[in-house]
N, C-alpha and C positions, 0 to 999 in steps of 0.2 A: 505492500500500500503505500504511496506517494506521501511523504514529510514534508514539511515547509521546506526543509534545505534539498529534499526531493523534486517538487517541485518550482524552484530556482535552476537548478539545473536544467532540470526538462524545458524551460523555458529560455532557455540560453541554446538551445541549441532548435530549438521550434521554428522554423520558418516564417512563423507568423510572429513572434515578440523579439526572433534574436534581435534585432537592428534596434532594441529598446536601450537605454541607458539602465545602470543597475538599483536608480532606485525606483524605476517603473519596474522592472522585475519585481521588486521586493516589495513594494506596495502592489502588482497582482497576487505575488504568494504570502500578502498578510492576508488580504480579502476572499481570494476564490478558497473552492478546497475542495478535496479530495472527496470522490465515488466512484467504488466500486460496484455493479451489476453482474447478473448470471445469465446466462445464457437465455433467451426467454422472455429476459422482465425487461419494462418498459421505459425507459429515460423520462422522455417525456408524452403525453399524449394528445393528440389532435382536437385543438377547443379550447385547452390549457392558456393563461396567460403566460407569455413569453416574457417571463421576468430573468432567464440567464440563457447563456449560452456555456455549450460543452466541448472541450478540446476532448480528441479520443488521444491518451495515450498509447493505451493496447487495446487490442481486440479488433472486431467488425460491429458495424452499425448498421440496419437496413434503414432507410425512411419509407414508412406506408399511409398511404391517403386510405380513406373509411370512407365507401361513395354511399350517398341516399339509399341503394337496393341494397344491402347489406356488403357488398362487396370491396375486398382491399385489394389495391394497387399498389405495385412495389416503383416509388419513385428512382431510388437511389441506391448505393450501398456504400459505407463509407471505413474507412481504416485509420490507421495511427495515421497524426498528424492533422489528422481533419478535425475542419470545426463544424459544429452543429447546429440547428436552433438562429442560426445569424441573420436570417432574410425576417423574422418572425420579430425576432428579440430589438433589431435596428427599425424595424415598421410601427413600433410599437403595437402588434399585430397579434389575434394566438397563433397558436402554432398552426399551422395550415396540414400538418400531418403527426404520427405517431413516430417515436423514433424506437425502434427494438433492440435489444443486444442478441446479434448473431453468436458470439458467445460471450462466455466471463470476458468484463471489460474492465480498463480503468480509465476514469474519465479524469477531466480538473474543467470542475464547474464554472465559470467567470459568471459576477454580477452583470444585468444589462447596463445600470451608472456607470458604474468603474469604468466595463470597455467606451463606452460613449465619454468620458469623460476622457481616459486615455487617446482615443483618438480626436477630440479635438485638439489636444496637445500636440500630438506627433504626427505630421504629416505621412515618415515609413510606415506605421502602422493603418494609416486611412488605405494607404494605397494598396497594402497588401491585403486589405480585406473585399477594396473595388476588385482585387483580380479573381478574391475564390467568388466573388457574387457574381463577378463576369464570366468566367467558366461554368458558374451552376448554369445560369442562363443559355447559357453556347449549347451543353451538355442537353438542357430541356431542350432546345429548340431544333434541333439532331435528332432526339428520341421523336418529336410530333412531325419531322421529316419520316424517319423511319418509318412508324408509323400509318403514314399517310402513303406511303408509293413503295415499300420493298413488301415479300413476300413471305410469310412468317420463317421461314427456314434462312432468311436471309438476316429477320430480323436476332433470332436465335443466336446465330453464329457471329452476327455484329457485339449480342450481347456477353455472348463464352469472352470474344476476345477482349472487351471492353474490360469484365472482370483479371482479365487474364494480364491486362498491365497494370492493376491498380495490388490483387495480391497472387499474382502469379509466381509458383516456383518452379522455376527450371531444370530439368534434369541434364545428364550430359549425352545425351540421343537424343535430344530437342522438345521432347513432351514438356508439357506446362501444368504443372497442378494445381489446381484452382483451393489457396489456402484459405477458407471459407466453409461454414455449412453452407450448403445451396440444393432445395430439395425440385423437384419438378414443380410445382406449385409454384412458387418463388420466381421460376424461369418463366412462367405462365402469366403471373401478375406483371413483370417486366416486360413483357410482349404484346400483352392485349389478348392473347390468343386461351386455347382453351387447355388442363391438363393434358386430356390426352390426345390433342395433338404435341406437346411435349413430348411428353413417354413415347408414343411415334417417332420421332422426329429423331431423339436423344439413342431412342432400341436401332433403329437403322441405320446410324451414324457411328453405334456402337457394334453392328456388322460388318460393315466396311473398313473396321479399324482406327476412324478418327477421331475416337474417343472413349474414354473408359470409366464409365458409368458406376460409381456405389451407390447406396441409397441416399447417403446426401452430401455426396463427394465426388465431382466431375476434376478425369486430370486430361488435358488437347493431347493427342498422341500425334497429332500431324496438322498444328496452325496453321503452316502455310495456306493445305486444300482449305480448310476453316475459311479462310479468309477467302483465298478464290469464291465459297458459298458467298460470304457475305458481301462480294461485290459482285456478287451477281454471274462469276467468271468461269462458273465450276462448268467442265465435258458431262 
């Protein structure tokens, strides 16, 4: 578990906070708190007031939005170093979705008031946060384009490759294991399709030797071929 000393050490190596002077890092370490959550636990829930944002120190988190008809849509997944809850917090709005731990996680919980104060004082921090927001908007626009224009197999392949870029562990033979719990239902939610379609697609790719799919673990055996599928270039 993070202590006040280890919090400052984490902040000094964080891309988000590393440019801040020591006094500002001391302030964050003093006013923020460490939090540990277990797999499946909610970090915050859709509709709750956004009074804080979290930096992921260790573990994987997914952001889920609950629709009026009772369905869940996985909007994004996040890993160590990522900031979650930032958009709602800075907009003084409720959380637009729920953040669920995909595995045991360590978080640094930063009060919104502190973050706003520091952003008012340090332009470098403001720029880093704007870059985070810009990247999230770009990814959201890209996913909207994919849902509108791509076949479901392309979307699933692209999702797997995107996750490989975030949490992939590459082996000597070129295979990439996704270091996170990922169910077929998660993939269906990410790609706006059904569980049955995802199951059929993964089963076909496993027969063709493109992936190895366990219960909630996936290894990309032929990432290049999946890239061709994602780009609709597979023969």
